[in-house]
N, C-alpha and C positions, 0 to 999 in steps of 0.2 A: 463485644466482638473486636473493637479496635485494638484493645490491649493484646488479644490473642494474635491479631494480624501483625502487630508490632513485634511481638516475640518471635513469630515465624519468620518475619523479614530479617530480624537480627540473627536467627539461627542460620538462615540461608547465606548470610554474609559472614558467618563465623564469629559473631559477637555473642559473648556469654550473657545470658539474662539473669543468672544467679550464680553465687559462689559460696563456698564454705570458708570462713576465716580461720585464723590460727587458734581460735578458741572453740572450734567445732560448731559455730553458729552459722546457719544458712542465711544469706543476705540476698534479697531480691534487688536487682539493679533498677533504679528509678526510670520511669518513662522519659523524663527530661534528658537523662544521661544517654539512654539508648538513641534518642532522636539526634542528639548532638554528634554521637559517634557515627551513626549512619550517614549523616550529612557530610562529616569530615571524610569518610571513606569514599564519597562520591557515588553512592548507590543510585542507579537510575531512578529519577523522580523521588529521591529521598524525602520522606515526609517532614514538614516543618512543625506539624501539629499532630497530636494523637489521632484526631479525627481523619487525617489523611492516610493513615497506615494501610487501610484496606485497599485504597486506590493504588498506593505504592507497591503493595504486594502483587496485585494483578499485573502492573507494569513490569515488575521484576521478573515474574514468571514468563511473561510474553517475550521479554528481551532474552531470557535464557533459552527459550525454544528456538530462537533464531541464531544461536551461537553454535558453530560447528564443533569447536573444542572448548574445554574449560581453560582458563588462563594458566592454571597450575595443576600438575598431577604429582602425587607423592607415591613412589614406587619402591619396591624392595630390590636390593642389589642381586644380580646373578639369577634373576627369575624372569621367565617369559611371562609378560603380563598383557592384559587386554584392557584397552580404554574404550570409551564410547564416543562414536561420531554421531552427532545429532543431525539427522537428515530428514527432510520432507520426503524425498525420494532418492534412491540410489543413483549416482551418476555412473557412466560406463567405466571410468578409470580414475584412480587417485595416485598422485605422485607424492611419496613420503620421504623425508630426510631428517636425520638426527645429527645436529652439530654438537660434538663433545666439548665439554669444558676444557679438557686437556689437549685439544687440537684434533683435527680430522673430523670425518663424518661418515655416515653410512646412509645409502639411499636404496629404496625399493619401490616396486610398482604393485598396486593392488587393483584387481579387477572388481568392479562394483558388485557384480553378482556373487562374489565370494564372501562378501560381508554378511555375517549372520546377525539377526536381531538379538539384542541383549534381553534376556529374560527379566521381566518385571520393570523394564524401562521403556517408556513410550517414545517411539521414533528414534531409538538409539541402536546403532549397529557397532559390533565389536571390531576394533582395529588392533591387531596383535603386534606387540612391540618386541624387539629382541632383548635378550638379557643384557643389562647395562651395569657399568661400574658405578661406584659411589661418586656422586658429584651433581653439579647443576648443568643440565644439558638443555638444548633447544630443539623442539620438534616443529617441523614445517610440513603442512599438508596442502597440496595444490590440487584443486578440483575445478576444471574449466578455467575461468579467468579469476577465480577466487584463491587467495593465498592466506593461510591462517597459521599463526605461530602460537606455541604454548611452551611453558617451562616444565621440564621434568626434573623433579628433585628425587634423586635416588639415594635412599638411606641404607646404612649398613644393618645387617641382621643381628650383629653382635658387636659389643665394644671390643676394640683391639688396640694395642696388644693386650692380651689377658694376663697382665703382669701379676695380678693378685689371685690367680686361680687357686693356688695352694692354701693361701691364708687370706680369706676375704675380709678378715677383721683388721685391715690395715689401719695404722695410727696416722691421723692427720692433724697437723698443727697449723693454725691460721694466725697471721699478723699483718696489719697494713705496713707496706714498705716504708711509708713516711715516718712511722713510729719507731723504726729500727735504727735510729741515728746512733752513731758511735764517734769515737775520737777522730776517726779518719774521714768521716763524711761531712758534707757541707749543710749544716742546719737540720735537714731531715734526711731520712734514710735513702739509700740508692741501691743499684743492682749489686754492688759489692757487699753491702750490709745484708741483703737478702741471701746471698751465697753463704755468708758467715753464719747467719741464722739457720739456714738449711743444714749446714755441716754440724752445727751444735745439736740440733734435734735428731739428726741422723745417728749420732752417737748414742742417743737414747731410744732408738728404735722407730722413729717416725719415717715413713716412706712416702707420705704425701705432704707437700708444703703448699699451703693455700694463702692467697692474698687478695686484696681488692683490685679492681681494674687498674692496669698500668697504661692506659691509652691516652692519646694526645689531649692536652688541655690548654686553655688560654694562659697567657702569662708571659713575663712576670708583671707587666704594668697593668694588665686587666685580669689579675689572678683569679682563678676559679678553683676553690679547694675541693669541691665535690668530684669524686672519681666517676660519678654516675651521670655526668653531663659532659661527655667527651666532645672535643672538637671533631674527632673522627674515630670510628671504631676500626679503622684500617691501618693506623700508624701509632707508634709508641710515644710515650711521654718523655721528652728530653729532660724533664726535671729530674729523672732518676738515673741520669748518666753518672757513672762513677769516674770522676776526673782522674783519680790516681791510677786508674787502669787504662788511661789513654796515653800510651807510651810516646806517641809522636808529639805530644805537647812539649817534650824536651827540645824539639827542634825550633821552637819559637821563643826568642828572648823576651818578647813583649808579654807572651802568655806566662812565662816563668816569673816575670816581675810582678804581674798581678797576683799570682798564686803565693809568692813569697812575701809581698809587702801589702798591697792594697787589700787583699783578701787572705792575709796570713793567718797564723795560728790564733792570734788574739781575736781577730774578727770572727773566725769560725767558732771559737770558744763562746763568744758572746751570743751567736745564733743558737748554739747548742745548749748553753747553761741557763738561759733566761727562763722566766716563768712561762713564756710562750715562744715558740720558734717563729722567727720572722721569715716565713717561707718565701714570700715574694722577693725579699732582699737576697736570700741565698740563691734563689733561682736566677735572679738578675746577674749576680756575680758569676755563677757558673756559665751563663750564656756569654758574658763579656770575655771570659777566658777562651771559650771556643771560638768566638768571633776574632779575637786577637790572633789565635793560631791560624784560622782560615785565611787571614789577610797576610800571613807571612810568605815571603818569597824566598824559599830556601831550596837548596839543591835536591831535597827529598820531596818537595811538593808535587813534582811530576808523578812520583810513585803513588802518593796519596790520591791524586786526581785520577789515576788509572783505577785504583780500588773503588773510588766513588763512581766512576763511569760503569764499572761492572755491576755495582749495586743498583744503579739507576736502570741499567738494561734489564735486570731481573725484576725490578719493581718500577716500571715506567710511570705509574700513576703518582709517584712521589714528586715528579716535576709539577703536576697540577697542584698537589698539596702545598709544596714550597711556595709557589706563586700566590696561592690563596692566603697563606699565612703572611707573606710579605705585603700583600695588598691590604690586608686588615690592619697592619701596623702603620700604614700611611693614610689610608682612606677611611679608617674607622671600622670597628668590629661589625657593625650592622651592615651586612652586604646589600641589604634591600635599598640602602641609600646610595650605593655606588652608581657610577654611570651605567647606562642601559646594557652595553655589551658585557661589562664586567660582572654585573649582578646576575646575568643569565647563565653562568656556569662556564664562561670562556674568558680566559685571561691570556694576553700575549706577553711575550718577554719584555717588550718596551712599555708595558703598563705598570711594571713593578721595579723596585730597587734591587738590582742584581746582587748587592752585598747581603741584603736580607735573605734573598732566595738562597744564596750560597750557604748562609748559616744553617737554614732549615734542611738543606740537602745533606750537609756534613753531619748535622746533629742526628738526623734519622739514620744515616749510615752507621754512626758510632753506636747509638743505642740498639740498633738491630744486631750489630756484631756482639755487643755485650749480652743481649738476651740469648743469642744463639750459643755463646760460650757458657752462659749460666746453665742452659738446658743440657749441654754436654756434660758439665761437671755434676749436675744432679743425677743424670743417667749413670754416670760412673759410680756414684754412691748408691745406686739402686733406688733413686727417688724420682718422683714425678711432680712437676709444678702444676698446680691447679689455679687457673686464673678465673676471676669473676668477670662476667660480661654484662655491661649495662644494657638495659632493654632499649633505651632511646639514645638520642644524641642532643647536643646543644643546638638550640634553634638558630644561633648565629654561626654555627660551625661549618666545617668543610663538607661533611656528608650532606647536610641540609642544603648547601649551596650547589654542590655538584650533582646530587641526585634528588631534586625536589619532589619528583613524583613518587619516590619510595618512602616518603615520610609524611606523617599527618601532624599538623601543628595545632596549637591552641589547647593542648592538654598537658597536665602534669602527671608524673608517674610515681608510683609508690607501692606499698604493700598493705594488706588488710591488717587489722589488729591481731595480736597474738599475745602469748604470756609475757614476752619481754617488752613489747611496745603496745600497751593496751589501746592507744589512740591510733595505731598504725604508723606508717612512715610515708613521708612525702619527700621525694627526691628532687622534685623540680621538673 
């Protein structure tokens, strides 16, 4: 009975108890794994042993009956939907409000007597929601002195734009950006090389260009080569900046000297033509050039500062990200060893080196511009860029620091065995 209770508890928490691998074999997840996952997810009274599963299941069901709303609802866009309010008895009045992801809100009042019981659901009454746009919205229900929040994930009913409706057999070509190095790039490939590759395959009929994740990573001094352990899934990887497309580097004599001499053609050829690419060295060189430019006091810098300020206004979280990266470079990558206030997800400007912060702000602005320009050029050729998204994040990264309750630690991520990788993959 305990194993059945454990499987039911896992099902209620959205944890798979079995799966089919790439070789069409059904695999039953071990009890030990299920126990560890449930404990990490923070299930009420999560069992430590298989014998505790029945007790934990009873506690979970009891806790759920006391919950007015589920934490998350997944809804369809543009459809009036009804969700269940879990009530011991109906109150006279309910005040409801939805705060939209894109700004604004809508409020309405519900008389308790108008709530109809949901068929087949014990003590649940239907709350009708208005049709909503795609996005992540917040629902607030106030009843008496009790205020409850829930997240509404509104999904699209169809993929759009439907660019491939006439010919669904679109040709897709995939290549990691770092492998697309050329005579103009620094050691490994960059955004410019990806654009060149896309133009090449466009001439041969490919309308989809796919690549590995291009998200922020550590480096260059604590370089992490895996694209599946990003520092953040919210920001780009400055390793892929195409320096020859950063026109304003011409305004910095120090940056020009680095590009012409210290990291001139011979150095770049050595990175490119060796048996292995020295990715950390190439990344470090690229960063030094951008830092030299960012420190330049030229008559044009005010113009660039204005562009940066506009970018930061549109992406305010980049300030937090830049401070985090700067702090890690001086206090060490393991943020759990930082001073108490710093490791709790809060960094003040005087906690970090402003020069390092400035680099990360400018680097994110540059790579964001280049990715936007790349997307425009692909669209002009009738192409779409397909980016891979990692499932998790680096345990020492920005996302884990800034949003600790959104991530579960202590686990590695990978894929089951298939015909290509009979032992499966372990991404870290």
